[in-house]
RODO-2510 file (C-alpha; in nm, 4 decimals, decimal comma):
residues 283
     n   res          X          Y          Z
     1     x     8,8191    -0,3835     6,2981
     2     x     9,0391    -0,5467     6,0245
     3     x     8,9381    -0,6791     5,6877
     4     x     8,8734    -1,0214     5,8075
     5     x     8,6703    -0,9132     6,0850
     6     x     8,4466    -0,7044     5,8483
     7     x     8,4481    -0,9833     5,6201
     8     x     8,3349    -1,2558     5,8498
     9     x     8,0490    -1,0572     5,9204
    10     x     7,8922    -1,0134     5,5770
    11     x     7,9974    -1,3771     5,5190
    12     x     7,6293    -1,5046     5,5444
    13     x     7,5192    -1,2671     5,2897
    14     x     7,7737    -1,3106     5,0262
    15     x     7,6590    -1,4336     4,7033
    16     x     8,0333    -1,4277     4,5734
    17     x     8,3374    -1,5316     4,7631
    18     x     8,5191    -1,2472     4,8862
    19     x     8,8912    -1,2938     5,0904
    20     x     9,1028    -1,0702     5,2701
    21     x     9,3246    -1,1194     5,0000
    22     x     9,0700    -0,9701     4,7536
    23     x     9,0278    -0,6629     4,9603
    24     x     9,3900    -0,6227     4,9793
    25     x     9,4241    -0,6360     4,5931
    26     x     9,1352    -0,3817     4,6040
    27     x     9,2953    -0,1534     4,8257
    28     x     9,6361    -0,1574     4,6513
    29     x     9,4950    -0,0898     4,3166
    30     x     9,2991     0,1863     4,4134
    31     x     9,5929     0,3463     4,5766
    32     x     9,8291     0,2894     4,3112
    33     x     9,5776     0,3799     4,0219
    34     x     9,3808     0,6873     4,1636
    35     x     9,5509     0,7691     4,5454
    36     x     9,2154     0,6744     4,7142
    37     x     9,2898     0,4938     5,0585
    38     x     9,0380     0,2227     5,1391
    39     x     9,0262     0,1553     5,4955
    40     x     8,8608    -0,1825     5,6486
    41     x     8,5487    -0,0164     5,7482
    42     x     8,4788     0,0124     5,3761
    43     x     8,4697    -0,3665     5,3163
    44     x     8,1120    -0,3942     5,3055
    45     x     8,0754    -0,1380     5,0730
    46     x     8,3200    -0,2403     4,8534
    47     x     8,1721    -0,5798     4,8190
    48     x     7,8460    -0,4475     4,7896
    49     x     7,9428    -0,2153     4,4682
    50     x     8,1795    -0,4520     4,3073
    51     x     7,9172    -0,7727     4,3590
    52     x     7,7043    -0,5737     4,1266
    53     x     7,9636    -0,5397     3,8522
    54     x     8,0372    -0,9266     3,8579
    55     x     7,6506    -0,9774     3,8219
    56     x     7,6560    -0,7454     3,5273
    57     x     7,9493    -0,9005     3,3639
    58     x     7,8466    -1,2899     3,4127
    59     x     8,1761    -1,3370     3,6134
    60     x     8,1448    -1,5723     3,9041
    61     x     8,4362    -1,5093     4,1331
    62     x     8,6804    -1,2047     4,2195
    63     x     9,0253    -1,3479     4,0731
    64     x     8,8471    -1,3947     3,7192
    65     x     8,6769    -1,0180     3,7881
    66     x     9,0286    -0,8864     3,8616
    67     x     9,1862    -1,0527     3,5326
    68     x     8,8859    -0,8689     3,3437
    69     x     8,9583    -0,5141     3,5074
    70     x     9,3378    -0,5729     3,3943
    71     x     9,2673    -0,6689     3,0288
    72     x     8,9507    -0,4644     2,9640
    73     x     9,0063    -0,0992     2,9958
    74     x     8,6065    -0,0317     3,0078
    75     x     8,5628    -0,2690     3,2664
    76     x     8,8762    -0,0847     3,4425
    77     x     8,6950     0,2811     3,4388
    78     x     8,3644     0,0819     3,5813
    79     x     8,5281    -0,0537     3,8564
    80     x     8,7066     0,2478     3,9753
    81     x     8,3488     0,4371     3,9142
    82     x     8,2077     0,1814     4,1189
    83     x     8,4218     0,2690     4,4422
    84     x     8,3903     0,6301     4,3927
    85     x     8,2256     0,8081     4,6522
    86     x     7,9945     1,0862     4,5136
    87     x     7,7710     1,2560     4,7865
    88     x     7,6950     1,6105     4,6844
    89     x     7,4354     1,8680     4,6547
    90     x     7,3711     2,2355     4,5638
    91     x     7,4885     2,5100     4,7901
    92     x     7,6583     2,2615     5,0301
    93     x     7,8618     2,4960     5,2851
    94     x     7,6782     2,7558     5,1569
    95     x     7,9212     3,0211     5,3611
    96     x     8,1445     2,9435     5,0752
    97     x     7,9400     3,0967     4,8326
    98     x     7,8227     3,3669     5,0292
    99     x     8,1846     3,4772     5,0460
   100     x     8,2275     3,4336     4,6713
   101     x     7,9255     3,6876     4,6498
   102     x     8,0087     3,9112     4,8875
   103     x     8,3979     3,9421     4,8940
   104     x     8,5359     3,7784     4,5516
   105     x     8,3122     3,9144     4,3189
   106     x     8,3366     4,2813     4,4588
   107     x     8,6641     4,2750     4,4553
   108     x     8,6956     4,1546     4,1369
   109     x     8,4845     4,4320     4,0183
   110     x     8,6873     4,7112     4,2351
   111     x     9,0108     4,5647     4,0314
   112     x     8,8350     4,5499     3,6977
   113     x     8,8937     4,2154     3,6674
   114     x     8,7418     4,0522     3,3599
   115     x     8,9046     3,7283     3,3194
   116     x     8,8061     3,4661     3,5918
   117     x     8,9048     3,1211     3,6375
   118     x     8,7908     2,8553     3,8785
   119     x     8,8251     2,4784     3,9179
   120     x     8,5792     2,2589     4,0660
   121     x     8,7966     1,9390     4,2009
   122     x     8,5992     1,6333     4,2576
   123     x     8,2748     1,7904     4,0989
   124     x     8,0960     1,4701     4,1345
   125     x     7,7414     1,5128     3,9233
   126     x     7,7879     1,8837     3,8660
   127     x     7,6148     2,0675     4,1650
   128     x     7,9307     2,2162     4,2965
   129     x     8,0348     2,3853     3,9508
   130     x     7,6737     2,4918     3,8668
   131     x     7,6474     2,6558     4,2174
   132     x     7,9621     2,8296     4,1420
   133     x     7,8173     2,9531     3,7910
   134     x     7,4904     3,0503     3,8906
   135     x     7,6366     3,2556     4,1951
   136     x     7,8609     3,4437     3,9146
   137     x     7,5105     3,4664     3,6914
   138     x     7,3226     3,6098     3,9821
   139     x     7,6296     3,8485     4,0369
   140     x     7,6288     3,9791     3,6846
   141     x     7,9638     3,8096     3,5888
   142     x     7,8180     3,5770     3,3138
   143     x     7,7688     3,8167     3,0676
   144     x     7,9969     3,9450     2,7683
   145     x     8,1813     4,2067     2,9677
   146     x     8,3688     3,9237     3,1220
   147     x     8,5611     3,6033     3,0657
   148     x     8,4518     3,3214     3,3040
   149     x     8,5275     2,9943     3,2806
   150     x     8,4943     2,7124     3,5188
   151     x     8,6759     2,3867     3,5139
   152     x     8,4847     2,0647     3,6662
   153     x     8,6643     1,7418     3,7215
   154     x     8,6188     1,4097     3,8556
   155     x     8,7749     1,0600     3,8215
   156     x     8,4319     0,9060     3,7795
   157     x     8,3115     0,9063     3,3923
   158     x     7,9631     0,8292     3,4948
   159     x     7,8871     1,1539     3,7336
   160     x     8,0600     1,3717     3,4646
   161     x     7,7777     1,2691     3,2157
   162     x     7,5262     1,3756     3,4650
   163     x     7,7080     1,7221     3,5212
   164     x     7,7459     1,7760     3,1404
   165     x     7,3627     1,7049     3,0932
   166     x     7,2646     1,9422     3,3929
   167     x     6,9322     1,8033     3,4727
   168     x     6,8043     1,7439     3,8241
   169     x     6,5215     1,6270     4,0324
   170     x     6,2857     1,9343     4,1217
   171     x     6,3641     1,8516     4,4795
   172     x     6,7084     1,9750     4,4319
   173     x     6,5971     2,3408     4,4000
   174     x     6,4731     2,3607     4,7570
   175     x     6,8687     2,4052     4,8387
   176     x     6,9119     2,6983     4,5903
   177     x     6,8367     3,0748     4,6878
   178     x     6,6165     3,2543     4,5018
   179     x     6,8311     3,4611     4,2976
   180     x     7,0586     3,1824     4,2079
   181     x     6,7547     2,9830     4,1092
   182     x     6,6354     3,2399     3,8737
   183     x     6,9694     3,3206     3,7218
   184     x     7,0921     2,9668     3,6644
   185     x     6,7684     2,7401     3,6256
   186     x     6,4897     2,6521     3,4309
   187     x     6,1912     2,4256     3,5836
   188     x     6,0612     2,1887     3,3271
   189     x     5,6932     2,1857     3,1928
   190     x     5,4462     1,9057     3,1295
   191     x     5,5813     1,5922     3,1656
   192     x     5,9131     1,7191     3,2741
   193     x     5,7906     1,9709     3,5641
   194     x     5,9411     1,7189     3,8411
   195     x     6,2934     1,8324     3,6607
   196     x     6,5245     2,1244     3,6792
   197     x     6,7302     2,2236     3,4071
   198     x     7,0484     2,4484     3,4141
   199     x     7,0161     2,7688     3,1728
   200     x     7,2416     2,6867     2,8635
   201     x     7,4161     3,0410     2,9374
   202     x     7,5248     2,8792     3,2767
   203     x     7,6145     2,5473     3,1109
   204     x     7,8533     2,6942     2,8659
   205     x     8,0415     2,8364     3,1081
   206     x     8,1658     2,5106     3,2328
   207     x     8,3950     2,2642     3,1006
   208     x     8,3661     1,9040     3,2427
   209     x     8,6669     1,6545     3,2388
   210     x     8,7902     1,3455     3,3720
   211     x     9,0893     1,3788     3,5831
   212     x     9,2760     1,1762     3,8127
   213     x     9,3992     1,4309     4,0964
   214     x     9,7154     1,2389     4,1396
   215     x     9,8263     1,2375     3,7981
   216     x     9,9650     1,5292     3,5690
   217     x     9,7078     1,8472     3,5614
   218     x     9,7054     1,9448     3,1946
   219     x     9,5434     2,2994     3,2602
   220     x     9,7107     2,5933     3,3141
   221     x     9,6901     2,8572     3,5890
   222     x     9,6931     3,1054     3,7506
   223     x     9,3227     3,0156     3,9127
   224     x     9,1186     3,2601     4,0839
   225     x     8,9546     3,0110     4,3041
   226     x     8,9805     2,6382     4,3462
   227     x     8,7197     2,4237     4,5145
   228     x     8,8330     2,1067     4,6233
   229     x     8,6206     1,9975     4,9294
   230     x     8,5268     1,6800     5,1002
   231     x     8,7556     1,4817     4,8488
   232     x     9,0918     1,4859     5,0226
   233     x     8,9430     1,3032     5,3102
   234     x     8,9918     0,9782     5,0733
   235     x     9,3511     1,0313     5,0294
   236     x     9,6281     0,9768     5,2706
   237     x     9,8051     1,2233     5,4742
   238     x    10,1249     1,2630     5,2458
   239     x     9,9113     1,2789     4,9157
   240     x     9,6799     1,5603     5,0966
   241     x     9,9741     1,7577     5,1330
   242     x    10,0908     1,7004     4,7616
   243     x     9,7531     1,8315     4,6438
   244     x     9,7626     2,1203     4,8626
   245     x    10,1133     2,2117     4,7602
   246     x    10,0060     2,1595     4,3960
   247     x     9,6766     2,3681     4,4529
   248     x     9,8742     2,6659     4,5900
   249     x    10,1060     2,6429     4,2599
   250     x     9,8038     2,6819     4,0363
   251     x     9,6441     2,9559     4,2399
   252     x     9,7292     3,3186     4,1440
   253     x     9,8047     3,5917     4,3788
   254     x     9,4980     3,6610     4,5874
   255     x     9,3612     3,3345     4,4758
   256     x     9,1254     3,0988     4,7253
   257     x     9,1362     2,7590     4,8137
   258     x     8,8107     2,6155     4,9187
   259     x     8,8148     2,2855     5,1062
   260     x     8,5699     2,0394     5,3149
   261     x     8,4758     2,1027     5,6804
   262     x     8,6424     1,8217     5,7998
   263     x     8,9731     1,8777     5,6213
   264     x     9,2828     2,1080     5,6983
   265     x     9,5787     2,2003     5,4904
   266     x     9,8429     2,0980     5,7605
   267     x    10,1831     2,2031     5,7204
   268     x    10,0793     2,4049     5,3974
   269     x     9,9069     2,6451     5,6522
   270     x    10,2183     2,8800     5,6525
   271     x    10,1823     2,9281     5,2415
   272     x     9,8369     3,0723     5,3014
   273     x     9,6009     3,3366     5,4884
   274     x     9,3265     3,1497     5,7053
   275     x     9,0238     3,3476     5,6312
   276     x     8,8222     3,0830     5,8527
   277     x     8,5597     2,8505     5,7647
   278     x     8,8009     2,6208     5,5496
   279     x     8,8950     2,9010     5,3151
   280     x     9,2598     3,0154     5,2273
   281     x     9,4004     3,2870     5,0465
   282     x     9,7359     3,2711     4,8607
   283     x     9,9190     3,5797     4,9570
***
């Protein structure tokens, strides 16, 4: 289905005129500024999310809204935030964290490794980095004997604020194993009993930063693990390969790259040891 067909399907429901040229402009903007590739299948989603921005700003057509995006940095950020997909949960693809607990932590302990550096790239609202941190806490690594730091980055500034706050609905606890729940979280009391709060000791291990993966990466390596899961699917193939090469550069010897279940490392496969279940070790 092309953009024109997709647009015709939502024409009756449109509050604002939205042309194929408008969608092409958005596609080109997002690809140029963020590296994210929006297919025509996303036409309805794009319209729906940006229509909310038009209502909020009081602008009545997309041409004027694009002018605002180009002249107002705050609206430019809101535009990108609106089009960023942020689906996540605690202990998503749990086998990755089982590997962290059962293989990586014992290896670090046997090597008497004290400095641990992990990057959660595309961290969304924080569930992934807090899953990593609570796993390390349950393994005894978030103590003064270790220097563990987790960098959590995302393009979307709004989801980063949720992550920094570290407060979630109590239903999120259903996905968290008992040991990690005990070491990483506190249940609210009284009026806050339906909330789950990350423990300060776990929060302190994480730094949240806004980062466009296609731009320069200011942080230094070597890293012991990189989690970039279900993020690269939004980029074109060439950009995916560029990112994997850059991840490889940042990883130290023995470092692990974790990617999403529907992703692959393509031509970079010869540079990694394939551990199975979308886990790859840099020799």
